[in-house]
N, CA, C, O and the ligand as a Tripos MOL2 file, in Angstrom:
@<TRIPOS>MOLECULE
protein
  301   299    76     0     0
PROTEIN
NO_CHARGES

@<TRIPOS>ATOM
      1 N          67.4190  -42.5340   43.9860 N.3       1 MET1
      2 CA         67.8650  -41.6640   42.8880 C.3       1 MET1
      3 C          66.7820  -40.6230   42.5950 C.2       1 MET1
      4 O          65.5910  -40.9320   42.5920 O.2       1 MET1
      5 N          67.2120  -39.4080   42.3530 N.am      2 SER2
      6 CA         66.2390  -38.3640   42.0380 C.3       2 SER2
      7 C          66.7530  -37.5070   40.8810 C.2       2 SER2
      8 O          67.9570  -37.3570   40.6760 O.2       2 SER2
      9 N          65.8060  -36.9560   40.1400 N.am      3 MET3
     10 CA         66.1590  -36.0720   39.0400 C.3       3 MET3
     11 C          66.1300  -34.6340   39.5350 C.2       3 MET3
     12 O          65.1700  -34.2050   40.1750 O.2       3 MET3
     13 N          67.1760  -33.9070   39.2370 N.am      4 VAL4
     14 CA         67.1950  -32.5080   39.6370 C.3       4 VAL4
     15 C          67.3340  -31.6300   38.4080 C.2       4 VAL4
     16 O          67.8990  -32.0280   37.3900 O.2       4 VAL4
     17 N          66.8030  -30.4300   38.5350 N.am      5 LYS5
     18 CA         66.8470  -29.4800   37.4370 C.3       5 LYS5
     19 C          68.0230  -28.5400   37.6620 C.2       5 LYS5
     20 O          68.2060  -28.0020   38.7540 O.2       5 LYS5
     21 N          68.8060  -28.3550   36.6220 N.am      6 ILE6
     22 CA         69.9410  -27.4430   36.6990 C.3       6 ILE6
     23 C          69.8130  -26.3970   35.6120 C.2       6 ILE6
     24 O          69.7040  -26.7110   34.4270 O.2       6 ILE6
     25 N          69.8290  -25.1480   36.0420 N.am      7 THR7
     26 CA         69.7540  -24.0640   35.0730 C.3       7 THR7
     27 C          71.1700  -23.6230   34.7180 C.2       7 THR7
     28 O          71.9520  -23.2560   35.5950 O.2       7 THR7
     29 N          71.4870  -23.6620   33.4530 N.am      8 CYS8
     30 CA         72.8180  -23.2840   32.9950 C.3       8 CYS8
     31 C          73.0650  -21.7940   33.2610 C.2       8 CYS8
     32 O          72.2880  -20.9490   32.8160 O.2       8 CYS8
     33 N          74.1450  -21.4710   33.9860 N.am      9 PRO9
     34 CA         74.4340  -20.0670   34.2840 C.3       9 PRO9
     35 C          74.8230  -19.2750   33.0350 C.2       9 PRO9
     36 O          74.7670  -18.0450   33.0310 O.2       9 PRO9
     37 N          75.2140  -19.9770   31.9900 N.am     10 LYS10
     38 CA         75.6780  -19.2990   30.7820 C.3      10 LYS10
     39 C          74.5250  -18.9630   29.8320 C.2      10 LYS10
     40 O          74.3760  -17.8190   29.4030 O.2      10 LYS10
     41 N          73.7110  -19.9770   29.5100 N.am     11 CYS11
     42 CA         72.6590  -19.7430   28.5190 C.3      11 CYS11
     43 C          71.2490  -19.8430   29.1060 C.2      11 CYS11
     44 O          70.2590  -19.6640   28.3980 O.2      11 CYS11
     45 N          71.1710  -20.1330   30.4230 N.am     12 ASN12
     46 CA         69.8900  -20.1570   31.1370 C.3      12 ASN12
     47 C          68.9260  -21.2590   30.7330 C.2      12 ASN12
     48 O          67.7470  -21.2100   31.0810 O.2      12 ASN12
     49 N          69.4120  -22.2430   30.0100 N.am     13 VAL13
     50 CA         68.5300  -23.3390   29.6260 C.3      13 VAL13
     51 C          68.4810  -24.3560   30.7790 C.2      13 VAL13
     52 O          69.4730  -24.5480   31.4830 O.2      13 VAL13
     53 N          67.3430  -24.9930   30.9620 N.am     14 ASP14
     54 CA         67.2120  -25.9900   32.0190 C.3      14 ASP14
     55 C          67.7020  -27.3540   31.5490 C.2      14 ASP14
     56 O          67.3490  -27.8210   30.4660 O.2      14 ASP14
     57 N          68.5030  -27.9650   32.3680 N.am     15 GLY15
     58 CA         68.9600  -29.3220   32.1040 C.3      15 GLY15
     59 C          68.5580  -30.2070   33.2550 C.2      15 GLY15
     60 O          68.1450  -29.7190   34.3080 O.2      15 GLY15
     61 N          68.6770  -31.5080   33.0640 N.am     16 GLN16
     62 CA         68.3290  -32.4410   34.1200 C.3      16 GLN16
     63 C          69.4730  -33.3830   34.3910 C.2      16 GLN16
     64 O          70.2630  -33.7110   33.5060 O.2      16 GLN16
     65 N          69.5450  -33.8090   35.6280 N.am     17 MET17
     66 CA         70.5900  -34.7170   36.0240 C.3      17 MET17
     67 C          70.0440  -35.6540   37.0850 C.2      17 MET17
     68 O          69.2680  -35.2380   37.9460 O.2      17 MET17
     69 N          70.4480  -36.9220   37.0290 N.am     18 SER18
     70 CA         70.0070  -37.8550   38.0660 C.3      18 SER18
     71 C          71.0750  -37.9560   39.1420 C.2      18 SER18
     72 O          72.2590  -38.1300   38.8510 O.2      18 SER18
     73 N          70.6400  -37.8450   40.3780 N.am     19 LEU19
     74 CA         71.5590  -37.9170   41.5100 C.3      19 LEU19
     75 C          71.3040  -39.1700   42.3270 C.2      19 LEU19
     76 O          70.1600  -39.5430   42.5840 O.2      19 LEU19
     77 N          72.3990  -39.8170   42.7330 N.am     20 LEU20
     78 CA         72.2770  -40.9860   43.5980 C.3      20 LEU20
     79 C          72.0850  -40.5430   45.0490 C.2      20 LEU20
     80 O          71.3600  -41.1770   45.8150 O.2      20 LEU20
     81 N          72.7470  -39.4460   45.4080 N.am     21 ASP21
     82 CA         72.6300  -38.8790   46.7460 C.3      21 ASP21
     83 C          72.0390  -37.4880   46.6340 C.2      21 ASP21
     84 O          71.9000  -36.9510   45.5350 O.2      21 ASP21
     85 N          71.6880  -36.9000   47.7830 N.am     22 SER22
     86 CA         71.1900  -35.5330   47.7620 C.3      22 SER22
     87 C          72.3600  -34.5540   47.6380 C.2      22 SER22
     88 O          72.1780  -33.3580   47.4140 O.2      22 SER22
     89 N          73.5880  -35.1170   47.7950 N.am     23 ARG23
     90 CA         74.7810  -34.2900   47.6360 C.3      23 ARG23
     91 C          75.5290  -34.7050   46.3770 C.2      23 ARG23
     92 O          75.5640  -35.8820   46.0190 O.2      23 ARG23
     93 N          76.1250  -33.7240   45.7130 N.am     24 TYR24
     94 CA         76.9170  -34.0250   44.5240 C.3      24 TYR24
     95 C          77.9490  -32.9340   44.3230 C.2      24 TYR24
     96 O          77.6700  -31.7440   44.4690 O.2      24 TYR24
     97 N          79.1420  -33.3720   43.9850 N.am     25 GLU25
     98 CA         80.1520  -32.4120   43.5600 C.3      25 GLU25
     99 C          80.8790  -33.0500   42.4070 C.2      25 GLU25
    100 O          81.5600  -34.0610   42.5740 O.2      25 GLU25
    101 N          80.7370  -32.4680   41.2480 N.am     26 GLY26
    102 CA         81.3620  -33.0760   40.0780 C.3      26 GLY26
    103 C          81.0190  -32.3340   38.8160 C.2      26 GLY26
    104 O          80.4320  -31.2530   38.8510 O.2      26 GLY26
    105 N          81.3950  -32.9310   37.6840 N.am     27 PRO27
    106 CA         81.2220  -32.2610   36.4030 C.3      27 PRO27
    107 C          79.7730  -32.2440   35.9210 C.2      27 PRO27
    108 O          79.0150  -33.1900   36.1330 O.2      27 PRO27
    109 N          79.4190  -31.1540   35.2740 N.am     28 TYR28
    110 CA         78.1290  -31.0440   34.6010 C.3      28 TYR28
    111 C          78.3520  -30.3340   33.2800 C.2      28 TYR28
    112 O          79.0540  -29.3250   33.2180 O.2      28 TYR28
    113 N          77.7540  -30.8640   32.2250 N.am     29 ARG29
    114 CA         77.8860  -30.2020   30.9270 C.3      29 ARG29
    115 C          76.5040  -29.8330   30.4160 C.2      29 ARG29
    116 O          75.5910  -30.6580   30.3810 O.2      29 ARG29
    117 N          76.3760  -28.5800   30.0230 N.am     30 CYS30
    118 CA         75.1110  -28.1060   29.4750 C.3      30 CYS30
    119 C          74.8670  -28.7640   28.1240 C.2      30 CYS30
    120 O          75.7480  -28.7950   27.2650 O.2      30 CYS30
    121 N          73.6500  -29.2920   27.9490 N.am     31 TRP31
    122 CA         73.3270  -29.9840   26.6920 C.3      31 TRP31
    123 C          73.1920  -29.0020   25.5370 C.2      31 TRP31
    124 O          73.3020  -29.3830   24.3720 O.2      31 TRP31
    125 N          72.9490  -27.7210   25.8720 N.am     32 LYS32
    126 CA         72.7280  -26.7530   24.8060 C.3      32 LYS32
    127 C          74.0010  -26.0180   24.3670 C.2      32 LYS32
    128 O          74.3850  -26.0690   23.1990 O.2      32 LYS32
    129 N          74.6430  -25.3380   25.3130 N.am     33 CYS33
    130 CA         75.8230  -24.5470   24.9260 C.3      33 CYS33
    131 C          77.1260  -25.3310   25.1010 C.2      33 CYS33
    132 O          78.1960  -24.8460   24.7340 O.2      33 CYS33
    133 N          77.0350  -26.5530   25.6670 N.am     34 HIS34
    134 CA         78.1780  -27.4430   25.8520 C.3      34 HIS34
    135 C          79.2720  -26.8780   26.7370 C.2      34 HIS34
    136 O          80.4290  -27.2900   26.6610 O.2      34 HIS34
    137 N          78.8840  -25.9200   27.5830 N.am     35 GLU35
    138 CA         79.8420  -25.3830   28.5440 C.3      35 GLU35
    139 C          80.0400  -26.4080   29.6730 C.2      35 GLU35
    140 O          79.1010  -27.0950   30.0760 O.2      35 GLU35
    141 N          81.2650  -26.4930   30.1680 N.am     36 ASN36
    142 CA         81.5640  -27.4010   31.2790 C.3      36 ASN36
    143 C          81.5200  -26.6600   32.6030 C.2      36 ASN36
    144 O          82.0320  -25.5470   32.7250 O.2      36 ASN36
    145 N          80.9030  -27.2890   33.5930 N.am     37 PHE37
    146 CA         80.8070  -26.6580   34.9140 C.3      37 PHE37
    147 C          81.2340  -27.6290   36.0050 C.2      37 PHE37
    148 O          81.1520  -28.8490   35.8630 O.2      37 PHE37
    149 N          81.6920  -27.0330   37.0980 N.am     38 LEU38
    150 CA         81.8650  -27.8060   38.3220 C.3      38 LEU38
    151 C          80.6270  -27.5190   39.1640 C.2      38 LEU38
    152 O          80.4050  -26.4020   39.6320 O.2      38 LEU38
    153 N          79.8350  -28.5630   39.3370 N.am     39 LEU39
    154 CA         78.5490  -28.4200   40.0090 C.3      39 LEU39
    155 C          78.6270  -28.9330   41.4450 C.2      39 LEU39
    156 O          79.1360  -30.0220   41.7060 O.2      39 LEU39
    157 N          78.1110  -28.1260   42.3660 N.am     40 VAL40
    158 CA         78.0260  -28.5490   43.7640 C.3      40 VAL40
    159 C          76.5680  -28.4900   44.1870 C.2      40 VAL40
    160 O          75.9260  -27.4410   44.1200 O.2      40 VAL40
    161 N          76.0480  -29.6540   44.6330 N.am     41 MET41
    162 CA         74.6520  -29.7430   45.0650 C.3      41 MET41
    163 C          74.5950  -30.2150   46.5070 C.2      41 MET41
    164 O          75.4320  -30.9980   46.9560 O.2      41 MET41
    165 N          73.6060  -29.7300   47.2140 N.am     42 ASP42
    166 CA         73.3500  -30.1950   48.5680 C.3      42 ASP42
    167 C          71.8510  -30.1940   48.7990 C.2      42 ASP42
    168 O          71.1650  -29.2330   48.4520 O.2      42 ASP42
    169 N          71.3470  -31.2600   49.3790 N.am     43 SER43
    170 CA         69.8970  -31.4200   49.5870 C.3      43 SER43
    171 C          69.1250  -31.1770   48.3050 C.2      43 SER43
    172 O          68.0920  -30.5080   48.3110 O.2      43 SER43
    173 N          69.6270  -31.7210   47.2050 N.am     44 ASN44
    174 CA         69.0030  -31.6090   45.8810 C.3      44 ASN44
    175 C          68.8490  -30.1740   45.3790 C.2      44 ASN44
    176 O          68.0210  -29.8990   44.5110 O.2      44 ASN44
    177 N          69.6560  -29.2580   45.9340 N.am     45 ALA45
    178 CA         69.6320  -27.8740   45.4620 C.3      45 ALA45
    179 C          71.0300  -27.4770   44.9950 C.2      45 ALA45
    180 O          72.0320  -27.9040   45.5680 O.2      45 ALA45
    181 N          71.0830  -26.6640   43.9590 N.am     46 VAL46
    182 CA         72.3660  -26.2240   43.4240 C.3      46 VAL46
    183 C          73.0080  -25.2120   44.3690 C.2      46 VAL46
    184 O          72.4270  -24.1680   44.6660 O.2      46 VAL46
    185 N          74.2090  -25.5350   44.8360 N.am     47 LYS47
    186 CA         74.9480  -24.6220   45.7050 C.3      47 LYS47
    187 C          75.8490  -23.7230   44.8720 C.2      47 LYS47
    188 O          75.9340  -22.5170   45.1050 O.2      47 LYS47
    189 N          76.5080  -24.3180   43.9120 N.am     48 SER48
    190 CA         77.3150  -23.5220   42.9980 C.3      48 SER48
    191 C          77.4900  -24.2560   41.6850 C.2      48 SER48
    192 O          77.4480  -25.4840   41.6200 O.2      48 SER48
    193 N          77.6850  -23.4720   40.6480 N.am     49 CYS49
    194 CA         77.8580  -24.0130   39.3100 C.3      49 CYS49
    195 C          78.8540  -23.1010   38.6040 C.2      49 CYS49
    196 O          78.4840  -22.0610   38.0600 O.2      49 CYS49
    197 N          80.1200  -23.5030   38.6200 N.am     50 THR50
    198 CA         81.1620  -22.6330   38.0890 C.3      50 THR50
    199 C          81.7760  -23.2200   36.8300 C.2      50 THR50
    200 O          82.0740  -24.4130   36.7700 O.2      50 THR50
    201 N          81.9640  -22.3730   35.8220 N.am     51 PRO51
    202 CA         82.5460  -22.8390   34.5640 C.3      51 PRO51
    203 C          83.9610  -23.3710   34.7750 C.2      51 PRO51
    204 O          84.7050  -22.8590   35.6100 O.2      51 PRO51
    205 N          84.3200  -24.3830   34.0260 N.am     52 MET52
    206 CA         85.6970  -24.8750   34.0750 C.3      52 MET52
    207 C          86.1610  -25.2740   32.6850 C.2      52 MET52
    208 O          85.3650  -25.4800   31.7690 O.2      52 MET52
    209 N          87.4750  -25.3770   32.5620 N.am     53 SER53
    210 CA         88.0680  -25.7050   31.2630 C.3      53 SER53
    211 C          87.8330  -27.1750   30.9380 C.2      53 SER53
    212 O          87.4900  -27.9670   31.8160 O.2      53 SER53
    213 N          88.0190  -27.5280   29.6880 N.am     54 GLN54
    214 CA         87.8710  -28.9170   29.2470 C.3      54 GLN54
    215 C          88.8080  -29.8250   30.0450 C.2      54 GLN54
    216 O          88.4360  -30.9300   30.4390 O.2      54 GLN54
    217 N          90.0310  -29.3360   30.2750 N.am     55 GLU55
    218 CA         91.0430  -30.0750   31.0270 C.3      55 GLU55
    219 C          90.5550  -30.4010   32.4410 C.2      55 GLU55
    220 O          90.6420  -31.5370   32.9060 O.2      55 GLU55
    221 N          90.0390  -29.3630   33.1060 N.am     56 GLU56
    222 CA         89.5360  -29.5170   34.4620 C.3      56 GLU56
    223 C          88.3250  -30.4510   34.4770 C.2      56 GLU56
    224 O          88.1550  -31.2530   35.3960 O.2      56 GLU56
    225 N          87.4950  -30.3340   33.4540 N.am     57 PHE57
    226 CA         86.3090  -31.1800   33.3340 C.3      57 PHE57
    227 C          86.7040  -32.6570   33.2690 C.2      57 PHE57
    228 O          86.1130  -33.4930   33.9540 O.2      57 PHE57
    229 N          87.6990  -32.9700   32.4470 N.am     58 GLU58
    230 CA         88.1730  -34.3540   32.3170 C.3      58 GLU58
    231 C          88.7190  -34.8540   33.6530 C.2      58 GLU58
    232 O          88.5080  -36.0080   34.0270 O.2      58 GLU58
    233 N          89.4190  -33.9810   34.3630 N.am     59 ARG59
    234 CA         90.0120  -34.3560   35.6440 C.3      59 ARG59
    235 C          88.9120  -34.6570   36.6670 C.2      59 ARG59
    236 O          88.9880  -35.6400   37.4050 O.2      59 ARG59
    237 N          87.9010  -33.8040   36.6980 N.am     60 GLN60
    238 CA         86.7860  -34.0080   37.6210 C.3      60 GLN60
    239 C          86.0260  -35.2910   37.2970 C.2      60 GLN60
    240 O          85.5400  -35.9860   38.1890 O.2      60 GLN60
    241 N          85.9340  -35.5870   36.0060 N.am     61 ARG61
    242 CA         85.2220  -36.7880   35.5830 C.3      61 ARG61
    243 C          85.9740  -38.0400   36.0570 C.2      61 ARG61
    244 O          85.3680  -39.0230   36.4820 O.2      61 ARG61
    245 N          87.3130  -37.9770   35.9720 N.am     62 GLU62
    246 CA         88.1350  -39.0870   36.4610 C.3      62 GLU62
    247 C          87.9680  -39.2550   37.9700 C.2      62 GLU62
    248 O          87.8380  -40.3740   38.4670 O.2      62 GLU62
    249 N          87.9710  -38.1470   38.6880 N.am     63 LEU63
    250 CA         87.8110  -38.1800   40.1460 C.3      63 LEU63
    251 C          86.4730  -38.8080   40.5230 C.2      63 LEU63
    252 O          86.3790  -39.6090   41.4530 O.2      63 LEU63
    253 N          85.4530  -38.4260   39.7800 N.am     64 LYS64
    254 CA         84.1130  -38.9490   40.0530 C.3      64 LYS64
    255 C          84.0820  -40.4540   39.8020 C.2      64 LYS64
    256 O          83.4960  -41.2060   40.5800 O.2      64 LYS64
    257 N          84.7100  -40.8850   38.7220 N.am     65 LYS65
    258 CA         84.7770  -42.3100   38.3930 C.3      65 LYS65
    259 C          85.4210  -43.0880   39.5290 C.2      65 LYS65
    260 O          84.9370  -44.1460   39.9330 O.2      65 LYS65
    261 N          86.5300  -42.5390   40.0400 N.am     66 GLN66
    262 CA         87.2380  -43.1960   41.1360 C.3      66 GLN66
    263 C          86.3730  -43.2730   42.3750 C.2      66 GLN66
    264 O          86.3470  -44.2950   43.0610 O.2      66 GLN66
    265 N          85.6550  -42.1770   42.6640 N.am     67 ARG67
    266 CA         84.7910  -42.1600   43.8490 C.3      67 ARG67
    267 C          83.6660  -43.1830   43.7060 C.2      67 ARG67
    268 O          83.3520  -43.9040   44.6540 O.2      67 ARG67
    269 N          83.0650  -43.2440   42.5300 N.am     68 ASP68
    270 CA         81.9790  -44.1880   42.2890 C.3      68 ASP68
    271 C          82.4680  -45.6260   42.4560 C.2      68 ASP68
    272 O          81.7440  -46.4810   42.9650 O.2      68 ASP68
    273 N          83.6910  -45.8800   42.0270 N.am     69 ARG69
    274 CA         84.2750  -47.2120   42.1130 C.3      69 ARG69
    275 C          84.4650  -47.6010   43.5830 C.2      69 ARG69
    276 O          84.2370  -48.7470   43.9720 O.2      69 ARG69
    277 N          84.8860  -46.6250   44.3840 N.am     70 MET70
    278 CA         85.1260  -46.8860   45.8040 C.3      70 MET70
    279 C          83.8420  -47.2140   46.5450 C.2      70 MET70
    280 O          83.8460  -47.9430   47.5370 O.2      70 MET70
    281 N          82.7440  -46.6640   46.0460 N.am     71 LYS71
    282 CA         81.4420  -46.9360   46.6600 C.3      71 LYS71
    283 C          80.9980  -48.3740   46.3830 C.2      71 LYS71
    284 O          80.0680  -48.8790   47.0110 O.2      71 LYS71
    285 N          81.6750  -49.0230   45.4380 N.am     72 GLY72
    286 CA         81.3620  -50.4060   45.1370 C.3      72 GLY72
    287 C          80.3070  -50.5710   44.0680 C.2      72 GLY72
    288 O          79.7900  -51.6690   43.8580 O.2      72 GLY72
    289 N          79.9870  -49.4870   43.3950 N.am     73 GLY73
    290 CA         78.9940  -49.5570   42.3350 C.3      73 GLY73
    291 C          79.5730  -50.2100   41.0930 C.2      73 GLY73
    292 O          80.7860  -50.2030   40.8840 O.2      73 GLY73
    293 N          78.7140  -50.7650   40.2830 N.am     74 ALA74
    294 CA         79.1500  -51.3820   39.0410 C.3      74 ALA74
    295 C          79.5980  -50.3120   38.0640 C.2      74 ALA74
    296 O          78.9690  -49.2590   37.9550 O.2      74 ALA74
    297 N          80.6690  -50.5730   37.3630 N.am     75 ASP75
    298 CA         81.1810  -49.6030   36.4090 C.3      75 ASP75
    299 C          80.5990  -49.8850   35.0220 C.2      75 ASP75
    300 O          80.9090  -49.1730   34.0670 O.2      75 ASP75
    301 ZN         74.1830  -23.6380   28.6130 Zn       76 ZN76
@<TRIPOS>BOND
     1     1     2 1
     2     2     3 1
     3     3     4 2
     4     3     5 am
     5     5     6 1
     6     6     7 1
     7     7     8 2
     8     7     9 am
     9     9    10 1
    10    10    11 1
    11    11    12 2
    12    11    13 am
    13    13    14 1
    14    14    15 1
    15    15    16 2
    16    15    17 am
    17    17    18 1
    18    18    19 1
    19    19    20 2
    20    19    21 am
    21    21    22 1
    22    22    23 1
    23    23    24 2
    24    23    25 am
    25    25    26 1
    26    26    27 1
    27    27    28 2
    28    27    29 am
    29    29    30 1
    30    30    31 1
    31    31    32 2
    32    31    33 am
    33    33    34 1
    34    34    35 1
    35    35    36 2
    36    35    37 am
    37    37    38 1
    38    38    39 1
    39    39    40 2
    40    39    41 am
    41    41    42 1
    42    42    43 1
    43    43    44 2
    44    43    45 am
    45    45    46 1
    46    46    47 1
    47    47    48 2
    48    47    49 am
    49    49    50 1
    50    50    51 1
    51    51    52 2
    52    51    53 am
    53    53    54 1
    54    54    55 1
    55    55    56 2
    56    55    57 am
    57    57    58 1
    58    58    59 1
    59    59    60 2
    60    59    61 am
    61    61    62 1
    62    62    63 1
    63    63    64 2
    64    63    65 am
    65    65    66 1
    66    66    67 1
    67    67    68 2
    68    67    69 am
    69    69    70 1
    70    70    71 1
    71    71    72 2
    72    71    73 am
    73    73    74 1
    74    74    75 1
    75    75    76 2
    76    75    77 am
    77    77    78 1
    78    78    79 1
    79    79    80 2
    80    79    81 am
    81    81    82 1
    82    82    83 1
    83    83    84 2
    84    83    85 am
    85    85    86 1
    86    86    87 1
    87    87    88 2
    88    87    89 am
    89    89    90 1
    90    90    91 1
    91    91    92 2
    92    91    93 am
    93    93    94 1
    94    94    95 1
    95    95    96 2
    96    95    97 am
    97    97    98 1
    98    98    99 1
    99    99   100 2
   100    99   101 am
   101   101   102 1
   102   102   103 1
   103   103   104 2
   104   103   105 am
   105   105   106 1
   106   106   107 1
   107   107   108 2
   108   107   109 am
   109   109   110 1
   110   110   111 1
   111   111   112 2
   112   111   113 am
   113   113   114 1
   114   114   115 1
   115   115   116 2
   116   115   117 am
   117   117   118 1
   118   118   119 1
   119   119   120 2
   120   119   121 am
   121   121   122 1
   122   122   123 1
   123   123   124 2
   124   123   125 am
   125   125   126 1
   126   126   127 1
   127   127   128 2
   128   127   129 am
   129   129   130 1
   130   130   131 1
   131   131   132 2
   132   131   133 am
   133   133   134 1
   134   134   135 1
   135   135   136 2
   136   135   137 am
   137   137   138 1
   138   138   139 1
   139   139   140 2
   140   139   141 am
   141   141   142 1
   142   142   143 1
   143   143   144 2
   144   143   145 am
   145   145   146 1
   146   146   147 1
   147   147   148 2
   148   147   149 am
   149   149   150 1
   150   150   151 1
   151   151   152 2
   152   151   153 am
   153   153   154 1
   154   154   155 1
   155   155   156 2
   156   155   157 am
   157   157   158 1
   158   158   159 1
   159   159   160 2
   160   159   161 am
   161   161   162 1
   162   162   163 1
   163   163   164 2
   164   163   165 am
   165   165   166 1
   166   166   167 1
   167   167   168 2
   168   167   169 am
   169   169   170 1
   170   170   171 1
   171   171   172 2
   172   171   173 am
   173   173   174 1
   174   174   175 1
   175   175   176 2
   176   175   177 am
   177   177   178 1
   178   178   179 1
   179   179   180 2
   180   179   181 am
   181   181   182 1
   182   182   183 1
   183   183   184 2
   184   183   185 am
   185   185   186 1
   186   186   187 1
   187   187   188 2
   188   187   189 am
   189   189   190 1
   190   190   191 1
   191   191   192 2
   192   191   193 am
   193   193   194 1
   194   194   195 1
   195   195   196 2
   196   195   197 am
   197   197   198 1
   198   198   199 1
   199   199   200 2
   200   199   201 am
   201   201   202 1
   202   202   203 1
   203   203   204 2
   204   203   205 am
   205   205   206 1
   206   206   207 1
   207   207   208 2
   208   207   209 am
   209   209   210 1
   210   210   211 1
   211   211   212 2
   212   211   213 am
   213   213   214 1
   214   214   215 1
   215   215   216 2
   216   215   217 am
   217   217   218 1
   218   218   219 1
   219   219   220 2
   220   219   221 am
   221   221   222 1
   222   222   223 1
   223   223   224 2
   224   223   225 am
   225   225   226 1
   226   226   227 1
   227   227   228 2
   228   227   229 am
   229   229   230 1
   230   230   231 1
   231   231   232 2
   232   231   233 am
   233   233   234 1
   234   234   235 1
   235   235   236 2
   236   235   237 am
   237   237   238 1
   238   238   239 1
   239   239   240 2
   240   239   241 am
   241   241   242 1
   242   242   243 1
   243   243   244 2
   244   243   245 am
   245   245   246 1
   246   246   247 1
   247   247   248 2
   248   247   249 am
   249   249   250 1
   250   250   251 1
   251   251   252 2
   252   251   253 am
   253   253   254 1
   254   254   255 1
   255   255   256 2
   256   255   257 am
   257   257   258 1
   258   258   259 1
   259   259   260 2
   260   259   261 am
   261   261   262 1
   262   262   263 1
   263   263   264 2
   264   263   265 am
   265   265   266 1
   266   266   267 1
   267   267   268 2
   268   267   269 am
   269   269   270 1
   270   270   271 1
   271   271   272 2
   272   271   273 am
   273   273   274 1
   274   274   275 1
   275   275   276 2
   276   275   277 am
   277   277   278 1
   278   278   279 1
   279   279   280 2
   280   279   281 am
   281   281   282 1
   282   282   283 1
   283   283   284 2
   284   283   285 am
   285   285   286 1
   286   286   287 1
   287   287   288 2
   288   287   289 am
   289   289   290 1
   290   290   291 1
   291   291   292 2
   292   291   293 am
   293   293   294 1
   294   294   295 1
   295   295   296 2
   296   295   297 am
   297   297   298 1
   298   298   299 1
   299   299   300 2
@<TRIPOS>SUBSTRUCTURE
     1 MET1         2 RESIDUE 1 A MET
     2 SER2         6 RESIDUE 1 A SER
     3 MET3        10 RESIDUE 1 A MET
     4 VAL4        14 RESIDUE 1 A VAL
     5 LYS5        18 RESIDUE 1 A LYS
     6 ILE6        22 RESIDUE 1 A ILE
     7 THR7        26 RESIDUE 1 A THR
     8 CYS8        30 RESIDUE 1 A CYS
     9 PRO9        34 RESIDUE 1 A PRO
    10 LYS10       38 RESIDUE 1 A LYS
    11 CYS11       42 RESIDUE 1 A CYS
    12 ASN12       46 RESIDUE 1 A ASN
    13 VAL13       50 RESIDUE 1 A VAL
    14 ASP14       54 RESIDUE 1 A ASP
    15 GLY15       58 RESIDUE 1 A GLY
    16 GLN16       62 RESIDUE 1 A GLN
    17 MET17       66 RESIDUE 1 A MET
    18 SER18       70 RESIDUE 1 A SER
    19 LEU19       74 RESIDUE 1 A LEU
    20 LEU20       78 RESIDUE 1 A LEU
    21 ASP21       82 RESIDUE 1 A ASP
    22 SER22       86 RESIDUE 1 A SER
    23 ARG23       90 RESIDUE 1 A ARG
    24 TYR24       94 RESIDUE 1 A TYR
    25 GLU25       98 RESIDUE 1 A GLU
    26 GLY26      102 RESIDUE 1 A GLY
    27 PRO27      106 RESIDUE 1 A PRO
    28 TYR28      110 RESIDUE 1 A TYR
    29 ARG29      114 RESIDUE 1 A ARG
    30 CYS30      118 RESIDUE 1 A CYS
    31 TRP31      122 RESIDUE 1 A TRP
    32 LYS32      126 RESIDUE 1 A LYS
    33 CYS33      130 RESIDUE 1 A CYS
    34 HIS34      134 RESIDUE 1 A HIS
    35 GLU35      138 RESIDUE 1 A GLU
    36 ASN36      142 RESIDUE 1 A ASN
    37 PHE37      146 RESIDUE 1 A PHE
    38 LEU38      150 RESIDUE 1 A LEU
    39 LEU39      154 RESIDUE 1 A LEU
    40 VAL40      158 RESIDUE 1 A VAL
    41 MET41      162 RESIDUE 1 A MET
    42 ASP42      166 RESIDUE 1 A ASP
    43 SER43      170 RESIDUE 1 A SER
    44 ASN44      174 RESIDUE 1 A ASN
    45 ALA45      178 RESIDUE 1 A ALA
    46 VAL46      182 RESIDUE 1 A VAL
    47 LYS47      186 RESIDUE 1 A LYS
    48 SER48      190 RESIDUE 1 A SER
    49 CYS49      194 RESIDUE 1 A CYS
    50 THR50      198 RESIDUE 1 A THR
    51 PRO51      202 RESIDUE 1 A PRO
    52 MET52      206 RESIDUE 1 A MET
    53 SER53      210 RESIDUE 1 A SER
    54 GLN54      214 RESIDUE 1 A GLN
    55 GLU55      218 RESIDUE 1 A GLU
    56 GLU56      222 RESIDUE 1 A GLU
    57 PHE57      226 RESIDUE 1 A PHE
    58 GLU58      230 RESIDUE 1 A GLU
    59 ARG59      234 RESIDUE 1 A ARG
    60 GLN60      238 RESIDUE 1 A GLN
    61 ARG61      242 RESIDUE 1 A ARG
    62 GLU62      246 RESIDUE 1 A GLU
    63 LEU63      250 RESIDUE 1 A LEU
    64 LYS64      254 RESIDUE 1 A LYS
    65 LYS65      258 RESIDUE 1 A LYS
    66 GLN66      262 RESIDUE 1 A GLN
    67 ARG67      266 RESIDUE 1 A ARG
    68 ASP68      270 RESIDUE 1 A ASP
    69 ARG69      274 RESIDUE 1 A ARG
    70 MET70      278 RESIDUE 1 A MET
    71 LYS71      282 RESIDUE 1 A LYS
    72 GLY72      286 RESIDUE 1 A GLY
    73 GLY73      290 RESIDUE 1 A GLY
    74 ALA74      294 RESIDUE 1 A ALA
    75 ASP75      298 RESIDUE 1 A ASP
    76 ZN76       301 GROUP 0 **** ****
């Protein structure tokens, strides 16, 4: 597990997130402006960070939960 720094594209504040893999695609919420993003990471670097609606954010969160469950991790 590693901590990565994510700069919010909206308000430019730095946030942190822990990653289990060097790759990640899923929801990220800025702690400051509370904007929801779809975050794509590869090799611990941000590939894209695109704003999404609350609805889309909830959907991505569900997808991530399902993926984590399939990996056999404890819920
Ligand atoms: Zn922000």
